[in-house]
C-alpha positions in Angstrom: 153.5 98.9 73.4 152.7 102.5 74.2 151.5 105.7 72.6 150.6 104.2 69.3 147.9 105.2 66.8 145.8 103.6 64.2 142.8 104.5 62.1 139.9 102.2 61.2 138.3 103.0 57.8 135.2 101.4 56.3 134.2 102.3 52.8 131.3 99.7 52.5 128.8 102.1 54.3 126.8 104.8 52.5 129.0 107.4 54.3 132.7 106.5 54.7 133.5 105.6 58.3 136.9 106.9 59.6 137.7 106.2 63.2 141.2 107.4 64.5 142.4 105.9 67.7 145.3 107.5 69.5 147.3 107.1 72.7 147.0 103.3 72.2 148.7 101.3 75.0 148.7 97.5 75.1 150.0 95.5 78.0 150.3 91.7 77.6 152.3 88.9 79.2 153.4 85.5 77.9 151.5 85.6 74.6 151.5 82.2 72.9 149.4 80.3 70.3 148.6 77.6 72.9 146.8 78.2 76.2 145.2 81.3 77.5 146.5 84.7 77.0 145.8 88.0 78.8 146.0 91.5 77.5 144.9 95.1 78.5 144.4 97.9 76.0 143.6 101.5 76.5 143.2 104.3 74.0 141.8 107.8 73.3 138.8 108.0 70.9 137.7 110.8 68.6 136.2 113.8 70.4 137.9 113.0 73.7 136.3 109.6 74.4 138.2 106.7 76.1 138.4 103.0 75.5 139.5 100.2 77.8 139.6 96.6 76.9 140.5 93.5 78.9 141.0 90.2 77.0 141.6 86.6 77.9 141.6 83.9 75.3 143.2 81.2 73.2 144.8 82.3 69.9 145.2 78.9 68.3 141.7 77.6 69.2 139.9 80.9 69.5 136.4 79.3 69.3 137.0 77.3 72.4 137.5 80.2 74.9 137.4 84.0 74.7 136.6 86.5 77.4 136.5 90.2 76.4 135.4 93.1 78.5 135.1 96.5 76.8 134.2 99.9 78.1 133.7 103.1 76.0 133.2 106.4 77.8 132.6 109.9 76.5 132.5 109.2 72.8 131.0 111.8 70.5 127.9 110.0 69.2 128.2 111.8 65.8 131.3 109.6 65.2 128.9 106.6 64.8 126.5 108.3 62.4 127.7 106.4 59.3 126.5 103.2 61.0 123.1 104.6 62.0 122.7 105.9 58.5 123.5 102.4 57.1 121.2 100.5 59.4 118.3 103.0 59.9 118.8 105.7 57.2 119.0 108.3 59.9 122.1 110.3 60.9 123.1 111.2 64.5 123.6 114.9 65.0 124.5 115.1 68.7 124.9 113.1 71.9 127.5 111.4 74.0 127.8 107.6 73.9 129.0 105.1 76.5 129.2 101.3 76.3 130.0 98.4 78.7 130.3 95.1 76.8 131.2 91.7 78.2 131.5 88.9 75.6 132.5 85.3 76.0 132.9 82.4 73.6 132.9 78.9 74.9 133.0 76.1 72.4 131.7 78.3 69.6 128.8 79.7 71.6 128.8 83.5 72.0 127.2 85.2 75.0 127.3 89.0 75.0 126.0 91.5 77.5 125.9 95.1 76.4 124.8 98.1 78.4 124.5 101.2 76.2 124.6 104.6 78.0 123.6 107.6 75.8 123.1 111.3 76.8 121.1 113.8 74.9 120.9 111.9 71.5 119.7 114.0 68.5 118.7 112.1 65.3 118.2 113.8 62.0 115.7 113.2 59.2 115.7 110.0 57.2 118.0 110.1 54.2 116.1 109.5 51.0 119.3 108.6 49.2 120.0 105.6 51.5 118.4 102.2 51.3 118.5 101.4 55.0 119.0 97.8 56.2 116.3 98.2 58.8 113.2 100.4 58.9 113.3 101.5 62.5 111.4 104.5 64.1 114.7 105.5 65.7 113.8 109.1 66.5 110.5 108.2 68.1 112.0 105.4 70.2 114.9 107.6 71.5 112.4 110.3 72.4 110.4 107.8 74.5 113.4 106.2 76.1 115.0 109.4 77.3 114.4 110.2 80.9 113.7 113.7 82.2 117.5 114.4 82.2 118.0 113.3 78.6 119.7 110.0 79.4 119.1 106.6 78.0 120.3 103.3 79.5 119.7 100.1 77.6 120.6 96.4 78.1 121.2 94.7 74.8 122.1 90.9 75.0 123.6 89.2 72.0 123.8 85.4 71.6 124.9 83.2 68.6 127.0 80.4 67.2 130.2 81.7 65.7 130.4 78.6 63.4 127.2 79.6 61.7 127.7 81.0 58.1 125.2 83.7 58.9 127.0 84.8 62.1 127.6 88.6 62.2 127.9 90.3 65.6 126.8 93.7 64.4 123.7 92.3 62.7 122.8 90.4 65.8 123.3 93.5 67.9 121.1 95.6 65.6 118.5 93.0 65.4 118.1 92.9 69.1 118.3 96.7 69.4 115.8 97.0 66.5 113.3 94.8 68.2 113.5 96.9 71.3 113.2 100.2 69.3 110.1 98.9 67.5 108.5 97.7 70.7 109.1 101.1 72.4 108.1 103.3 69.5 104.9 101.4 68.7 103.7 101.3 72.3 105.1 104.3 74.1 102.5 104.2 76.9 103.5 100.7 77.9 107.2 101.6 77.8 106.5 104.6 80.1 104.3 102.5 82.3 107.1 100.0 82.8 109.5 102.8 83.6 107.1 104.1 86.2 106.7 100.7 87.7 103.0 100.3 86.7 103.5 97.0 84.8 102.0 96.4 81.5 99.1 93.9 82.0 96.3 96.4 82.4 98.0 98.8 79.9 97.3 96.5 77.0 93.7 95.3 77.7 90.9 96.4 80.0 88.5 93.5 80.6 84.8 94.6 80.4 81.7 92.4 80.6 79.5 93.0 77.6 76.3 93.4 79.7 77.7 95.6 82.4 76.5 99.2 82.7 79.0 101.8 83.7 82.5 101.0 84.8 83.9 99.3 87.9 86.4 100.9 90.4 89.2 98.8 89.0 88.5 99.9 85.4 88.4 103.5 86.5 91.7 103.0 88.2 93.3 101.6 85.0 91.9 104.5 83.0 93.4 106.9 85.6 96.8 105.3 85.1 96.6 105.6 81.4 95.6 109.3 81.8 98.7 109.8 83.9 100.9 108.2 81.3 99.5 110.2 78.4 99.9 113.5 80.3 103.5 112.6 81.0 104.4 113.2 77.3 102.8 115.7 75.0 103.4 113.6 71.8 101.6 110.4 72.9 98.2 109.6 71.4 96.1 107.0 73.2 93.8 104.5 71.4 91.1 102.4 73.1 89.2 100.0 70.9 86.1 98.4 72.5 85.9 94.7 71.5 82.4 93.2 72.1 80.1 90.5 70.6 78.1 91.7 67.7 75.3 94.1 68.9 72.0 92.4 68.5 69.4 95.1 68.6 69.5 98.8 69.4 69.9 98.2 73.2 73.3 96.6 73.0 74.5 99.1 70.3 73.5 102.0 72.6 75.3 100.4 75.5 78.5 100.1 73.6 78.3 103.7 72.5 77.4 105.0 75.9 80.4 103.1 77.4 82.7 104.7 74.8 81.4 108.1 75.7 81.8 107.3 79.4 85.4 106.3 78.9 86.1 109.3 76.7 84.5 111.7 79.2 86.4 110.3 82.2 89.8 110.5 80.4 89.2 114.1 79.4 88.1 115.0 82.9 91.4 113.5 84.0 93.2 116.0 81.8 93.7 114.1 78.6 93.5 116.3 75.5 90.6 115.1 73.3 92.9 115.5 70.3 95.2 112.9 71.8 92.5 110.3 72.5 90.8 107.9 70.1 88.0 105.7 71.5 86.2 103.4 69.0 84.4 100.1 68.8 86.1 97.5 66.7 85.0 94.4 64.8 82.8 92.0 66.8 84.6 89.3 68.8 83.7 85.7 68.4 83.9 82.5 70.4 86.0 82.8 73.6 87.8 86.0 72.7 88.1 88.4 75.7 85.8 91.4 75.8 86.8 94.8 76.8 89.1 97.6 75.6 92.3 96.9 73.6 94.8 99.6 74.6 97.5 100.9 72.2 99.4 104.1 71.8 101.5 105.9 69.3 103.9 108.8 69.3 103.5 111.6 66.8 107.0 112.8 65.8 108.5 113.7 62.5 110.9 111.0 61.4 
């Protein structure tokens, strides 16, 4: 079958989804209900993108064995906007989308490996007229995930049992992607640290002995790394919350405050804007809780 065309239409989304596929070519040999079959499919997508699909599987007992490899290249990301509106309430206004997806089913168990390749994504404001299925900080996450060249590369695995009444591939995909988006958007400094190969252990908590005066060389080193991360992005705000036992007497209270001031001064000397830095003392720790600074970050961007 060569040079065919079809159009997929979905009216269940807040915005109608119409997806015309042209130049559709399918090559298959010895198709039958029993045994394994092989097929290759190629097509042109809206906006000049391309699709290629390789399939091997059993038609009669499809849950026993399926192997599907899909690639999408050069797709205008705006074409997928009805789906992002439905799941996040936010439209896509620009960008190029690519996908490599390998999915297998063996005895009803799905194993999917998806690599998403996006260039220069632009997300619009949240739609007030749409009740989104997920409340995800999509714009903030994409902002953090973009490298200096405007590119995003994500690995999104999907696993599930196709016999489950709740099985839905798109929902599984969005759940996995949503968890990643929330993790990145709510801790941008950690995400940037991982991208720069710094690891994340010291980017979440800086251990400090309650009785120590001043800071150790290791603690200064960690603060220096945090300063580098914050300066790498003008929208990141860094939070350090000192967690110590309850201050008994004025001496301990002064020590805590002097330590906060020391941390604050060192970070500003390293070039961190004071308006992008919050250093506080939290509620007293009890028992065997670790003492030190809990590190968190946020990104200030209009959703």
